[in-house]
A tleap script that builds the chain and sets N, CA, C and O, in Angstrom:
source leaprc.protein.ff14SB
mol = sequence {
  NMET PRO VAL LYS SER VAL ARG GLN ASN PHE
  ASP PRO ASN SER GLU LEU LEU SER MET MET
  GLU VAL PHE ARG GLN MET VAL ASN HIE CYS
  ILE ARG ILE GLY LEU GLY ASN ASN CYS TYR
  ALA LEU LYS ARG LEU SER ASN LEU SER TYR
  ARG THR ALA GLY CLEU
}
set mol.1.N position { -24.023 -9.592 16.917 }
set mol.1.CA position { -22.896 -9.488 17.638 }
set mol.1.C position { -22.257 -8.000 17.700 }
set mol.1.O position { -21.794 -7.309 16.793 }
set mol.2.N position { -22.375 -7.787 18.885 }
set mol.2.CA position { -21.921 -6.201 18.910 }
set mol.2.C position { -20.495 -6.299 18.731 }
set mol.2.O position { -19.812 -7.308 18.903 }
set mol.3.N position { -20.060 -5.013 18.325 }
set mol.3.CA position { -18.843 -4.718 18.203 }
set mol.3.C position { -18.106 -3.413 18.890 }
set mol.3.O position { -18.247 -2.417 18.179 }
set mol.4.N position { -17.528 -3.227 19.817 }
set mol.4.CA position { -17.250 -1.801 20.475 }
set mol.4.C position { -15.993 -1.355 19.692 }
set mol.4.O position { -15.207 -2.116 19.127 }
set mol.5.N position { -15.937 -0.282 19.733 }
set mol.5.CA position { -14.862 0.729 18.806 }
set mol.5.C position { -14.498 1.762 20.078 }
set mol.5.O position { -15.284 2.182 20.928 }
set mol.6.N position { -13.040 2.047 19.944 }
set mol.6.CA position { -12.725 3.204 20.853 }
set mol.6.C position { -11.748 4.033 20.054 }
set mol.6.O position { -10.695 3.658 19.538 }
set mol.7.N position { -12.347 5.329 20.051 }
set mol.7.CA position { -11.592 6.485 19.306 }
set mol.7.C position { -10.177 6.996 20.045 }
set mol.7.O position { -10.192 7.355 21.222 }
set mol.8.N position { -9.159 6.995 19.377 }
set mol.8.CA position { -8.151 7.529 19.844 }
set mol.8.C position { -7.847 8.673 19.113 }
set mol.8.O position { -8.257 8.840 17.964 }
set mol.9.N position { -6.950 9.703 19.886 }
set mol.9.CA position { -6.458 11.015 19.314 }
set mol.9.C position { -5.098 10.903 18.678 }
set mol.9.O position { -4.133 10.710 19.418 }
set mol.10.N position { -4.947 10.993 17.519 }
set mol.10.CA position { -3.577 11.060 17.056 }
set mol.10.C position { -3.272 11.979 16.253 }
set mol.10.O position { -4.138 12.445 15.513 }
set mol.11.N position { -1.964 12.440 16.228 }
set mol.11.CA position { -1.484 13.793 15.474 }
set mol.11.C position { -0.241 13.415 15.078 }
set mol.11.O position { 0.749 13.709 15.747 }
set mol.12.N position { -0.164 12.637 13.802 }
set mol.12.CA position { 1.014 12.383 13.423 }
set mol.12.C position { 2.014 13.612 12.947 }
set mol.12.O position { 1.496 14.673 12.596 }
set mol.13.N position { 3.322 13.472 12.939 }
set mol.13.CA position { 4.093 14.382 12.699 }
set mol.13.C position { 4.504 14.264 11.128 }
set mol.13.O position { 4.384 13.209 10.507 }
set mol.14.N position { 4.961 15.370 10.604 }
set mol.14.CA position { 5.575 15.620 9.130 }
set mol.14.C position { 6.238 14.237 8.299 }
set mol.14.O position { 6.056 13.833 7.150 }
set mol.15.N position { 7.054 13.736 9.386 }
set mol.15.CA position { 7.990 12.701 8.663 }
set mol.15.C position { 6.940 11.217 8.636 }
set mol.15.O position { 6.952 10.495 7.639 }
set mol.16.N position { 6.186 10.938 9.676 }
set mol.16.CA position { 5.201 10.039 9.629 }
set mol.16.C position { 3.972 9.900 8.410 }
set mol.16.O position { 3.531 8.931 7.791 }
set mol.17.N position { 3.660 11.359 8.395 }
set mol.17.CA position { 2.783 11.511 7.133 }
set mol.17.C position { 3.518 11.275 5.603 }
set mol.17.O position { 3.064 10.771 4.576 }
set mol.18.N position { 4.618 11.761 5.860 }
set mol.18.CA position { 5.313 11.609 4.649 }
set mol.18.C position { 5.760 10.082 4.028 }
set mol.18.O position { 5.777 9.783 2.834 }
set mol.19.N position { 6.107 9.222 5.150 }
set mol.19.CA position { 6.121 7.680 5.237 }
set mol.19.C position { 4.971 7.199 4.612 }
set mol.19.O position { 4.963 6.500 3.599 }
set mol.20.N position { 3.836 7.655 5.343 }
set mol.20.CA position { 2.488 7.216 4.720 }
set mol.20.C position { 2.121 7.315 3.389 }
set mol.20.O position { 1.469 6.467 2.780 }
set mol.21.N position { 2.564 8.407 2.921 }
set mol.21.CA position { 2.259 9.050 1.755 }
set mol.21.C position { 3.121 8.050 0.514 }
set mol.21.O position { 2.622 7.709 -0.558 }
set mol.22.N position { 4.388 7.738 0.949 }
set mol.22.CA position { 5.100 7.019 0.114 }
set mol.22.C position { 4.546 5.522 0.189 }
set mol.22.O position { 4.582 4.808 -0.814 }
set mol.23.N position { 4.133 5.156 1.169 }
set mol.23.CA position { 3.623 3.402 1.304 }
set mol.23.C position { 2.407 3.506 0.479 }
set mol.23.O position { 2.184 2.521 -0.224 }
set mol.24.N position { 1.461 4.613 0.402 }
set mol.24.CA position { 0.306 4.855 -0.347 }
set mol.24.C position { 0.713 4.662 -1.648 }
set mol.24.O position { 0.052 3.781 -2.198 }
set mol.25.N position { 1.513 5.135 -2.301 }
set mol.25.CA position { 2.143 5.412 -3.473 }
set mol.25.C position { 2.527 3.895 -4.149 }
set mol.25.O position { 2.312 3.498 -5.295 }
set mol.26.N position { 3.182 3.193 -2.995 }
set mol.26.CA position { 3.875 1.937 -3.748 }
set mol.26.C position { 2.623 1.061 -3.393 }
set mol.26.O position { 2.737 0.006 -4.017 }
set mol.27.N position { 1.688 1.069 -2.784 }
set mol.27.CA position { 0.598 -0.218 -2.888 }
set mol.27.C position { -0.211 0.232 -4.278 }
set mol.27.O position { -0.588 -0.602 -5.101 }
set mol.28.N position { -0.392 1.451 -4.401 }
set mol.28.CA position { -1.105 1.948 -5.837 }
set mol.28.C position { -0.364 1.387 -6.828 }
set mol.28.O position { -0.881 0.617 -7.637 }
set mol.29.N position { 0.836 1.693 -6.861 }
set mol.29.CA position { 1.606 1.238 -7.858 }
set mol.29.C position { 1.564 -0.325 -8.266 }
set mol.29.O position { 1.354 -0.713 -9.415 }
set mol.30.N position { 1.819 -1.260 -7.029 }
set mol.30.CA position { 1.458 -2.784 -7.278 }
set mol.30.C position { 0.231 -3.010 -7.747 }
set mol.30.O position { 0.143 -3.729 -8.742 }
set mol.31.N position { -1.097 -2.408 -7.096 }
set mol.31.CA position { -2.004 -2.591 -7.806 }
set mol.31.C position { -2.178 -2.186 -9.272 }
set mol.31.O position { -2.743 -2.992 -10.012 }
set mol.32.N position { -1.808 -1.183 -9.697 }
set mol.32.CA position { -1.751 -0.934 -11.183 }
set mol.32.C position { -1.084 -2.030 -11.790 }
set mol.32.O position { -1.620 -2.445 -12.817 }
set mol.33.N position { -0.050 -2.604 -11.413 }
set mol.33.CA position { 0.848 -3.535 -11.838 }
set mol.33.C position { -0.019 -4.939 -11.916 }
set mol.33.O position { -0.169 -5.490 -13.006 }
set mol.34.N position { -0.548 -5.458 -10.777 }
set mol.34.CA position { -1.333 -6.503 -10.895 }
set mol.34.C position { -2.772 -6.504 -11.888 }
set mol.34.O position { -3.315 -7.544 -12.264 }
set mol.35.N position { -3.244 -5.153 -12.213 }
set mol.35.CA position { -4.413 -5.478 -12.848 }
set mol.35.C position { -4.157 -5.159 -14.211 }
set mol.35.O position { -4.905 -5.500 -15.127 }
set mol.36.N position { -2.870 -4.360 -14.386 }
set mol.36.CA position { -2.536 -4.408 -16.044 }
set mol.36.C position { -1.758 -5.574 -16.497 }
set mol.36.O position { -1.437 -5.643 -17.684 }
set mol.37.N position { -1.409 -6.539 -15.623 }
set mol.37.CA position { -1.138 -7.822 -16.144 }
set mol.37.C position { -1.887 -8.990 -15.586 }
set mol.37.O position { -1.433 -10.118 -15.393 }
set mol.38.N position { -3.040 -8.580 -15.365 }
set mol.38.CA position { -3.997 -9.731 -14.768 }
set mol.38.C position { -3.582 -10.804 -13.986 }
set mol.38.O position { -3.982 -11.965 -14.078 }
set mol.39.N position { -2.595 -10.266 -13.058 }
set mol.39.CA position { -2.224 -11.044 -11.903 }
set mol.39.C position { -2.981 -11.013 -10.568 }
set mol.39.O position { -3.462 -10.031 -10.003 }
set mol.40.N position { -2.984 -12.346 -10.170 }
set mol.40.CA position { -3.735 -12.541 -8.838 }
set mol.40.C position { -2.773 -13.363 -8.018 }
set mol.40.O position { -3.183 -13.789 -6.938 }
set mol.41.N position { -1.647 -13.615 -8.369 }
set mol.41.CA position { -0.782 -14.510 -7.278 }
set mol.41.C position { 0.593 -13.542 -6.772 }
set mol.41.O position { 1.426 -12.989 -7.491 }
set mol.42.N position { 0.496 -13.563 -5.343 }
set mol.42.CA position { 1.145 -12.745 -4.581 }
set mol.42.C position { 2.651 -12.919 -5.245 }
set mol.42.O position { 3.243 -11.914 -5.639 }
set mol.43.N position { 3.304 -14.348 -5.364 }
set mol.43.CA position { 4.592 -14.264 -5.890 }
set mol.43.C position { 4.763 -13.685 -7.553 }
set mol.43.O position { 5.802 -13.116 -7.888 }
set mol.44.N position { 3.850 -13.860 -8.335 }
set mol.44.CA position { 3.813 -13.190 -9.796 }
set mol.44.C position { 3.807 -11.573 -9.441 }
set mol.44.O position { 4.596 -10.889 -10.093 }
set mol.45.N position { 3.121 -11.023 -8.627 }
set mol.45.CA position { 2.818 -9.804 -8.393 }
set mol.45.C position { 4.210 -9.069 -7.927 }
set mol.45.O position { 4.525 -7.968 -8.378 }
set mol.46.N position { 5.008 -9.785 -6.982 }
set mol.46.CA position { 6.211 -9.637 -6.636 }
set mol.46.C position { 7.344 -9.540 -7.491 }
set mol.46.O position { 8.285 -8.752 -7.404 }
set mol.47.N position { 7.133 -10.464 -8.353 }
set mol.47.CA position { 8.293 -10.361 -9.293 }
set mol.47.C position { 8.180 -9.428 -10.374 }
set mol.47.O position { 9.186 -8.993 -10.935 }
set mol.48.N position { 6.826 -9.036 -10.755 }
set mol.48.CA position { 6.566 -7.830 -11.582 }
set mol.48.C position { 6.720 -6.693 -11.084 }
set mol.48.O position { 7.129 -5.827 -11.857 }
set mol.49.N position { 6.454 -6.308 -9.660 }
set mol.49.CA position { 6.680 -5.007 -8.979 }
set mol.49.C position { 8.207 -4.902 -8.824 }
set mol.49.O position { 8.661 -3.778 -9.040 }
set mol.50.N position { 9.144 -5.933 -8.466 }
set mol.50.CA position { 10.265 -5.310 -8.107 }
set mol.50.C position { 11.165 -5.166 -9.354 }
set mol.50.O position { 12.240 -4.593 -9.174 }
set mol.51.N position { 10.834 -5.662 -10.746 }
set mol.51.CA position { 11.320 -5.179 -11.964 }
set mol.51.C position { 11.002 -3.824 -12.357 }
set mol.51.O position { 11.564 -3.308 -13.322 }
set mol.52.N position { 9.942 -3.084 -11.515 }
set mol.52.CA position { 9.748 -1.854 -11.852 }
set mol.52.C position { 9.814 -0.970 -10.675 }
set mol.52.O position { 9.046 -0.014 -10.564 }
set mol.53.N position { 10.636 -1.235 -9.865 }
set mol.53.CA position { 10.766 -0.486 -8.587 }
set mol.53.C position { 11.177 0.994 -8.497 }
set mol.53.O position { 11.511 1.541 -7.446 }
set mol.54.N position { 11.125 1.550 -9.623 }
set mol.54.CA position { 11.535 3.041 -9.675 }
set mol.54.C position { 10.262 3.880 -9.509 }
set mol.54.O position { 9.739 4.325 -10.530 }
set mol.55.N position { 9.768 4.110 -8.423 }
set mol.55.CA position { 8.635 5.115 -8.025 }
set mol.55.C position { 8.954 6.415 -8.536 }
set mol.55.O position { 8.192 7.361 -8.337 }
savepdb mol mol.pdb
quit
């Protein structure tokens, strides 16, 4: 099945880049918590993550 893709030019400003970096750090933090606690359920990961919400 062929898939068509379209390239779009996008030049984000520094504020957006900063927000994307914070989001990346938050995701990585949650992944570390999940792996460290052998967690596979979203509800449990949420509970564990919110306890350590100080990035």
